[in-house]
Structure formats: C-alpha cells, structure tokens
N, C-alpha and C positions, 0 to 999 in steps of 0.2 A: 823325227821321221820314223814311221813304222817299219819294222823289219819285214823282209819278204823272204820266202823260201827261195834259195838261190836258183833252183831249177825252174820252179813255178814262175818266178818273176821274169825269167828269160823268155818263157813261152807265152805268157799272157800279154801279148802285144795290145797296145791301145792306139786309137786315133787321137791326134792332137786337138787342141781347142783354141778358139779365139776369145781371149779374155779381155773384155772391155771395162775400163775404169772411166767413169764420167763424174764430174762434180762442178759446182760453181768455182770460179777462181778464188783461191784462199782456203778451200775446204780440206786441203791436204792430199789431194789425188797424186800430184807429182812426187811428193815425198814417199807415199805409200808404194807407188810404182817403182821408184828407185830401190826401195828396201827389198821388194820381192825380186827384182832382177838381179840384185847383188847377192841374194841368198839361195836362189833356186836355179840350178843349171839346166832345168828342163824347159824353161820359158825364155824367150827372146823378145826384144822390143820389135814391134812392126816397123819396117822402114818404108817411109813415104817417098813418092816421086814429087819433086817440086821444081817450079820454074824460077825460084828466087836464086840469087847468086850464093855460093858457099861463103860462110863466115870463116874468119881465121880459125884454123885448127880442125875444121870439118872435113870429113873424108867422104868421097863419093862411094856409095855402096855400103857404108857403115852408118853414117848419120842420116843421109838422104840419098836418093838417086836424083842427081841434078840433070834435068833435061831442058830442052828449049821448048818454048811455047808451041810451035808447030808440032813437035814430037809429042808433047803432052796432049794436044788436041787430037792427034791421030790415035793415041792410046785410048782416050775417052770415046772417040767415035767408034773404035773397034771393040769396045766393051772389055777392055783389059784391066779395069779397076773395079775393086769391090765397092769403093766409095771415093768420091772426089768433090772438091769444092774450090771456089775462088775466094781468097781471103786477102783483103787489103792490096788488091791489084796483082796478086800472085796466085798460082794454082797449086793445089796439093792433092795427091791421090794415093790410094793403097793398091799396088799391083797385085794381081791374082796369082800368076804363074808360080813364083817361088814359094808362096805360102801354101798353095794347094798341094804341091809335092811334099813339103815338109810336114804338113798335117798327116799325110799318110804314114810318115815315118815315126809319128808320135811326138812331134815337136809342137810346143805350145807358143802362142804369140800374145803379147800384151799390147792393147790398143789404148792410147790416151786421146780419146776423141769426144766430141760433143754429142748432143742428142740427135742432131740431124745426121751426122756420120753413123751413129749407132743404128738409126733406122735403115739407112741404105745397106749397111753391112748385114743386118739381120734379114733383110729381104733376099739378099743374094747368097748368104752362107748358111742360113737356117739353123739347124741343130748344132753346128760347129761353134755357134756364138753363145757366150755367157756374158750377161749384162749386169754390171754392178754400179750402183749410184751411191756416191758418198755425200751425205748431208752435213752441214755444220750444225752445232748444237742450238744456235740461234743466229738471227741476222745481225744482232749487235756484236756477237762474237766474231762473225765473219768480217764485219767492218773493222773491228779492232785488229784482226790479223792482217788485213789489207793495209791498214795505216802503219802497223808495226813493221811491215817490210821496208818502209821508207824509200820505195822506188817509184811510187806513182803520185801524181798531183791530185789535188782534191777533186778536180774535174774527172780525171780518169777513174778514181775510186768510185765516184757517184755513178759513172757509166758502168763499172763492173758490178755495182750493187744492183742496178736496174736489170742488167743481164742475168745476174744470179737468180733473181725472182722468176725470170722467164724460164731459165733452165730448171729450177726446182719444180716448176709446174708440170714437168714431164716425168716426175719421179715414178709414176705408176707404169711407165713403159719398159721398166727394168725388171730383171728376174730377182735381184737382191737389192735391198736398200740398207745401208749401215750409217750410223751417226758417228762422226769423228769428234767425240768429246775428249777422249783420251787417245793419243796417237798409238801407243802400244797396244791397247785393247782393240782399236779399230783395225790395226794391221793384222792382229791375230785372227780376227773375224774374217777378213778378206782371204787370209791364207787357208782358213778352214773351208771357205766356199771353194777355193781352187782345188783343194785336196778332195772334197766330196764330188765335185764335177768330174775330176779325173777318174773316179771310181764308178761312175755311172755305167750301167750295163751296156748302153748303146754305144759307148766309146770303147769297150773292151772287145776289140776285133778278134783277139786270140781266144775268147771264151768258148766259141762254138766247137773248134777242133779239140780244145782242152777237155770239154765236157764229153764229147764223143769218145774221146780216149778213155776217160773215167768209166763210162758206161760199157765200153768194149771190155775193159779190165774186169768189170762186174760180171759180164756174160761169160767170160773165159773161166771165172772162178766157179 
C-alpha cells in the first residue's frame, strides 16, 4: 500500500464507490471477492434484503436483512432498492439508505451480482459504480472447474454452462474485463482497478478545499 503524508491523507477525503464483481459460475469471482474483503478494511460486502429464511449461523443485519414478502414488496414499491429480483421463489434486493450514507463517509462496497443487477445498479447509482467482469480462460476450463467442485450433477453443470455463455455475452457492458487464468495474477489486477478507481479525481471530495488552500498559500507568499 502506498504511503500517504499523514496530514494530507487526513484532509483528502474521498467518496466511496460501489465495486461490482460479475462472472459466470466457476470463474473465480467469489474467491476473489473473499480475498479482497479479507485484506482491505476500506471495503465491505453489500448486504441484501431477502425473503428467504435464515440458514443456520446466519445473522440478521450481517449476512442479510431478513424481511417478510409484504415488507419487501413495500420497499420495492417505495423505491428503496438499488436493484432487486425474484430468484427461485424468493426475493433479493440491495437497500439504498445505509449505503448512500456510508458512501459519503468514504466507505466502499463490494457487490457480487449478475449482469441484470449490474444494469439496475448502474442506472440508479451512476458514477459511484465500478463494473468488473471476470472471464474464464476458456469454456473447457470453466467446465473442468465446475466438475472439480464435486457439488453439482451433470444436469446442473450443463445448465450452468449454458447460463455462462449468456452471461459472457454481456462482457462489453462492464468498465473492466479480466481473465482469471492465474488466480493470484487476476486478484492483483482487480486490486489495481480498485486502487485506481479510488484515486479518480471525481471521488476526491477533499481536493477542492485542499487545492484552494495551496493556492492561498502561494498568494500569501
């Protein structure tokens, strides 16, 4: 991590960002997301609201916000979600309020969502969103990884492969595309993207007063 001047770093506030990672199942998105969250204390996982029941060990407000279907429908009706969808009979959505406030304080959020969710989020959050798509080195390798998990039947793997090709077709809707041929190299590239996006001038909300102060010092001299 680059060193910062102790006084300058305190003054140069920045706005947080919404960092989206998307990929076909098996391309490594979840492992990369986990590695980033474990090593970077400035970014948090986005917490979704859901109508499904908590699984053993899951905590309300930490893993998900568990809500009833009527409450979820009310939130959707009142535009309280950045994005939402019905998946396998249950509803999932990303609440706006807590994220909006945290972004102002410079907190980043990581989103593990598909192309459809990415489109919704981009439309509502604009420049706060950074979209990264992770590709497998080949479809054969993707299939090998899915089989190697040992968790899915042949039928489910075939379904995931068909869905993967549909998801890959949307690659050009993303700001960045990286190929996960080597996990460590791919992780490093994703970290570099996150670092560069944090340094973008438009996110440096403390730059204007800082530069004004510099110019004022010049005038005084």
